[in-house]
C-alpha positions in Angstrom: 127.5 57.8 201.6 128.4 61.5 203.0 128.9 61.2 206.7 126.7 63.6 208.9 128.6 64.8 211.9 127.3 67.2 214.0 128.9 70.4 214.4 130.8 70.5 217.3 129.6 73.6 220.4 131.5 76.4 220.3 134.1 76.8 223.1 132.6 79.1 225.9 133.7 82.7 225.8 136.4 83.5 228.2 135.4 85.8 230.4 137.8 88.6 231.2 138.3 89.7 234.8 138.5 93.5 235.3 139.4 94.7 238.9 138.0 98.6 238.9 139.4 100.7 241.8 138.3 103.8 243.5 139.5 104.6 247.1 137.3 107.8 247.4 133.6 107.7 248.3 132.7 111.1 247.4 131.6 112.9 244.1 131.3 110.7 240.7 132.5 107.6 241.8 129.1 106.2 243.1 127.3 107.2 239.6 130.1 106.0 237.2 130.4 102.8 239.3 126.4 102.2 238.8 126.8 102.7 235.3 129.4 100.2 234.9 127.5 97.5 237.1 124.3 98.1 234.8 126.4 97.7 231.2 127.8 94.1 232.5 124.2 93.1 233.9 122.8 94.2 230.2 125.5 93.8 227.8 128.6 92.3 227.7 128.4 89.0 229.2 132.1 88.3 228.6 133.3 90.7 231.5 133.0 90.5 235.0 133.8 93.3 237.2 135.2 93.6 240.8 134.9 96.6 242.4 137.7 97.8 245.3 136.2 100.5 247.2 135.6 101.8 250.8 133.1 100.3 252.6 130.7 103.0 252.6 130.6 103.3 248.7 130.5 99.1 248.8 127.3 99.4 251.1 125.8 101.7 249.0 126.3 100.1 245.2 125.2 96.8 247.1 121.7 97.7 247.5 121.2 98.0 243.1 123.5 95.1 242.2 121.5 92.7 240.5 124.2 90.6 238.5 126.8 87.6 238.8 128.9 89.9 236.9 129.7 92.3 239.4 131.2 91.9 242.9 132.0 94.1 245.3 135.2 94.1 247.2 136.0 96.8 250.6 139.0 98.1 251.1 140.2 97.4 254.8 140.7 100.3 256.8 144.4 100.5 256.8 144.4 100.5 252.8 141.8 103.2 252.8 143.8 105.4 255.5 146.7 105.3 253.5 145.1 105.9 250.2 143.3 108.7 251.3 146.7 110.3 253.0 147.3 114.1 252.6 150.7 112.8 251.5 150.4 112.6 247.8 153.7 110.7 247.1 152.5 108.3 249.9 149.2 107.8 248.7 150.4 107.2 245.1 152.1 104.3 246.2 149.4 103.1 248.6 147.3 102.6 245.7 149.2 101.3 243.2 150.3 98.8 245.8 146.3 97.9 247.0 145.7 97.3 243.3 148.6 95.1 242.8 147.8 93.1 245.8 144.2 92.5 245.0 144.6 92.2 241.3 147.2 89.1 242.5 144.3 87.8 244.8 141.6 87.5 242.5 143.4 86.7 239.3 142.0 89.4 237.5 143.5 90.3 233.8 143.4 94.0 233.9 143.6 96.6 236.6 141.2 100.0 235.8 142.0 103.1 238.2 138.8 105.5 238.2 140.9 108.1 239.0 144.8 107.7 237.5 146.4 111.0 237.8 148.1 110.0 241.1 149.1 106.7 239.8 151.4 108.9 237.1 154.4 108.8 239.5 154.5 104.9 240.2 153.5 104.0 236.5 156.5 106.3 235.3 158.8 104.5 237.2 157.7 101.4 235.4 156.2 100.1 238.2 153.6 96.9 236.9 151.1 94.8 238.7 151.8 91.3 238.3 151.4 90.8 234.7 148.1 92.2 234.3 147.6 94.8 232.3 146.7 98.4 233.5 144.1 101.5 232.2 142.4 104.5 234.0 140.9 107.7 233.6 143.2 111.1 233.3 140.7 113.6 235.2 143.5 116.6 235.2 145.4 116.9 232.3 146.4 120.3 232.2 149.5 120.6 230.1 147.6 122.0 226.9 145.0 124.4 228.4 147.1 127.4 226.5 146.1 125.4 223.2 142.1 125.4 224.3 141.0 129.3 226.3 142.4 132.1 228.1 145.8 130.9 229.9 147.7 133.1 232.1 149.5 130.3 234.5 150.8 131.5 238.0 154.4 130.2 238.8 152.7 127.4 240.5 151.0 126.0 237.4 153.7 126.0 235.3 156.1 124.4 237.6 152.6 121.9 237.9 152.4 121.4 234.0 156.2 120.8 233.7 156.2 118.4 236.1 152.9 116.8 234.5 154.6 116.9 231.6 157.3 114.6 232.7 155.5 112.2 234.4 153.1 111.5 231.3 155.9 111.2 228.9 157.3 108.7 231.0 154.1 106.9 232.1 153.3 106.5 228.5 156.2 104.2 228.1 155.3 101.7 231.0 154.4 98.6 228.8 151.6 97.4 231.4 149.7 100.6 230.6 148.0 100.3 227.5 145.3 102.9 227.9 144.5 106.0 229.2 141.2 107.5 228.9 140.7 111.3 229.1 137.8 113.2 230.0 139.2 116.1 227.9 138.1 115.7 224.4 141.4 118.1 223.4 143.8 116.0 225.4 144.1 112.9 223.4 145.0 115.0 220.0 147.8 117.0 222.4 149.5 113.6 223.4 149.9 112.4 220.5 151.7 115.0 219.1 153.8 115.8 221.8 154.5 112.0 223.5 156.1 109.0 222.2 153.3 106.5 222.4 150.7 109.6 222.8 148.4 107.0 220.9 147.4 105.1 224.0 145.7 108.3 225.2 141.7 108.0 224.3 139.1 110.4 224.7 136.4 109.2 227.1 132.6 111.0 227.2 132.0 112.3 230.7 128.6 110.3 230.7 125.6 112.3 231.4 123.0 111.4 234.5 119.6 109.0 232.6 116.6 111.2 233.4 114.8 110.7 236.5 111.8 111.2 237.9 111.4 114.6 240.6 111.7 114.1 244.4 108.7 115.3 247.0 111.5 116.0 249.3 110.9 119.6 250.6 114.3 120.4 252.3 114.2 123.4 249.8 110.5 123.2 248.8 110.3 126.8 247.9 113.0 127.3 245.6 112.9 129.0 243.5 110.1 131.6 245.1 108.2 133.0 242.7 109.5 136.9 241.2 113.2 135.8 242.1 115.8 134.3 239.7 117.1 130.8 241.3 120.7 130.2 241.5 121.6 126.4 242.3 125.5 125.7 243.3 125.4 121.7 243.6 127.9 118.4 244.5 130.3 117.5 247.2 131.1 121.7 248.0 134.7 122.2 248.5 136.2 125.3 248.1 137.7 124.7 244.8 133.7 124.6 243.7 133.7 128.1 244.4 131.0 128.6 247.2 133.1 131.3 248.8 133.4 132.9 245.7 130.0 133.3 245.3 129.5 134.6 248.7 131.9 137.0 248.1 130.4 138.3 244.6 126.8 138.5 246.4 128.1 141.0 249.0 129.3 143.1 245.6 125.8 143.3 243.8 123.3 146.3 244.0 120.3 145.8 246.6 118.0 146.0 243.9 119.6 142.5 242.3 119.8 140.6 245.4 116.3 141.5 246.4 115.4 139.3 243.0 117.6 136.5 243.6 117.3 133.0 245.3 120.8 130.9 245.9 120.4 127.5 246.8 123.5 125.4 247.9 122.7 121.5 247.8 125.3 118.9 248.3 127.5 117.9 251.5 129.8 120.8 252.6 133.3 120.1 253.1 133.4 119.9 256.8 136.9 122.3 256.8 134.8 125.1 254.9 131.3 124.8 257.3 132.3 127.7 259.3 133.5 130.0 257.1 130.3 129.5 254.9 128.3 130.3 258.2 130.2 133.7 258.7 129.8 134.8 255.5 126.4 133.9 255.5 125.5 136.1 258.5 127.5 138.9 257.0 125.2 138.7 254.3 122.4 138.6 255.8 123.0 141.8 257.5 124.0 143.6 254.2 121.4 142.3 252.1 118.3 141.3 254.2 116.3 140.6 251.1 118.4 138.1 249.8 117.1 134.2 249.8 120.1 132.2 250.5 120.1 128.6 251.7 121.9 125.6 252.5 121.3 122.1 252.0 124.0 120.3 254.0 123.9 116.6 252.9 124.6 114.4 249.9 121.1 114.5 247.4 119.8 111.4 245.8 119.3 111.9 241.5 115.4 112.4 242.0 116.0 115.6 244.7 118.8 116.6 242.3 116.7 116.3 239.1 114.0 118.5 240.9 116.1 121.1 242.2 117.8 121.5 238.6 114.6 121.8 237.1 113.4 123.8 239.4 116.2 126.4 239.0 116.8 129.6 236.4 120.8 129.2 236.7 123.6 126.6 237.4 126.5 127.8 239.0 130.2 126.5 238.3 132.3 129.1 239.6 135.2 126.9 240.2 138.7 128.3 241.4 140.9 127.7 238.4 139.8 124.0 238.4 141.4 121.2 236.2 139.3 119.0 234.3 135.6 118.3 233.2 132.5 118.8 235.3 129.3 116.7 235.5 127.2 120.3 236.7 127.7 121.1 232.9 125.8 118.0 231.8 123.4 118.4 234.2 122.7 121.6 233.0 122.2 120.9 229.5 120.4 118.4 229.6 117.8 120.0 231.6 118.1 123.7 229.2 119.7 125.6 232.1 122.4 128.3 231.6 125.9 127.7 233.1 127.7 130.5 234.7 131.1 128.9 234.8 134.6 129.5 235.0 136.3 130.5 231.9 139.5 129.2 232.8 140.3 125.4 231.4 138.0 122.7 229.9 135.1 124.2 231.9 134.9 127.6 229.9 136.2 125.9 226.7 133.1 123.7 226.7 130.6 126.2 227.9 131.6 128.1 225.3 132.1 125.9 222.5 128.6 124.6 223.1 126.9 127.8 224.3 125.9 126.5 227.3 126.0 129.9 229.2 128.3 132.7 230.8 131.9 132.2 231.6 133.8 134.3 233.5 137.1 135.2 235.9 135.2 133.5 238.8 138.4 134.3 240.8 137.1 137.6 240.5 134.4 138.7 243.1 133.6 141.8 241.3 133.2 140.0 238.0 131.5 137.4 239.2 129.1 139.8 240.8 129.0 141.6 237.4 127.8 138.4 236.0 124.8 137.7 238.5 123.6 141.1 237.8 124.0 140.5 233.9 121.7 137.4 234.1 119.5 138.8 236.1 118.8 141.9 234.2 118.7 140.3 230.6 117.1 137.0 231.8 119.2 133.5 232.1 117.2 132.2 229.1 119.1 134.8 226.6 122.8 133.0 227.8 121.8 129.4 226.6 121.7 127.7 222.8 119.3 124.7 224.0 119.5 122.9 221.0 123.6 122.9 221.0 123.4 122.0 224.4 120.8 119.2 223.8 123.4 118.0 221.2 126.2 118.3 223.6 124.8 116.3 226.1 123.3 113.7 224.1 126.7 112.5 223.0 127.8 111.7 226.5 126.1 108.5 227.1 126.6 106.2 230.3 126.3 103.5 227.8 129.0 104.8 225.7 131.4 105.7 228.6 131.1 101.6 230.3 131.6 100.3 226.5 134.9 102.4 225.9 135.9 101.4 229.7 135.4 97.8 229.7 136.4 97.3 225.9 140.0 96.7 226.3 
């Protein structure tokens, strides 16, 4: 008689434990960590993520967590202080040490740096992480900028690129580091042809924020006033984002253009910048009394930001020789709004390649003023190819972002 043995149950799938580290509570971190939490809650049950962040960010994320597959750890005050110090070498080694310590404590298989750039020095020196594998997102590659657009580097930028090239070359040889993700889609090909083990560098989509409903908040309820063209600059407003450059440019526009403009700065302003912004605002009020200019100095909720983007005519991205990607382009493309962006680097290349708007030398107030004037006179809609912009945004999904980050 044939035997009828029952099939043995398959062994349970091993759960991989990943420690995700981000010591900066500002900028993109909150949104991106939400994408990763949502992914493990609704998709890959084989991954457990532990998120190591400042207490302020831990508290904000805790309000939205609804899964046992995501755990939150707050940095101690000392850890946060050393990881955020302005002495970059100290910060780099502090970040390496903190991650190594917590990898051991929770026995994680992998450490993932939401921003890998500062870690290039300890990794270039061959430092590992207690046997765990390491990976992360490289935000600021610039060594290939000559190949992707106009690039006339200053002496300081040449030295910066030489330093980065050396660190990248050595970092990629570190056996503990097995994946380097780049938001710059042009850098992986450059790395493969210029660096031994450059195949470790992979392209990662900068995730577009899912569409959300609008907010009833009335902080800027009259934006954009009837008969005016609304220009919106949003995010955490530091000097490199270009708010001072915009105000300098507004001082140069013709009075009849100023009378047709509405300019809104929306987002928490870097405390080091507040006094200078207010001083320029007072000067502008005297020289262009018909100019509509407002500041909303606080972090905006997603629904508030969605409302402002949809009520604007132009999204400003006049960064000051900013290296890397910008989620501002995705917010604009998703909502069919043209950008006025820097021509330099990746931001300028994406703006031109996907016909997202107009790129200009944003460090020159006269050229920025001329671009603002041109957009007002010609009509903002003539500067964007909405079909191309929509296709660009459609490829940058949070699901692709999270699946690539957690697939290693």
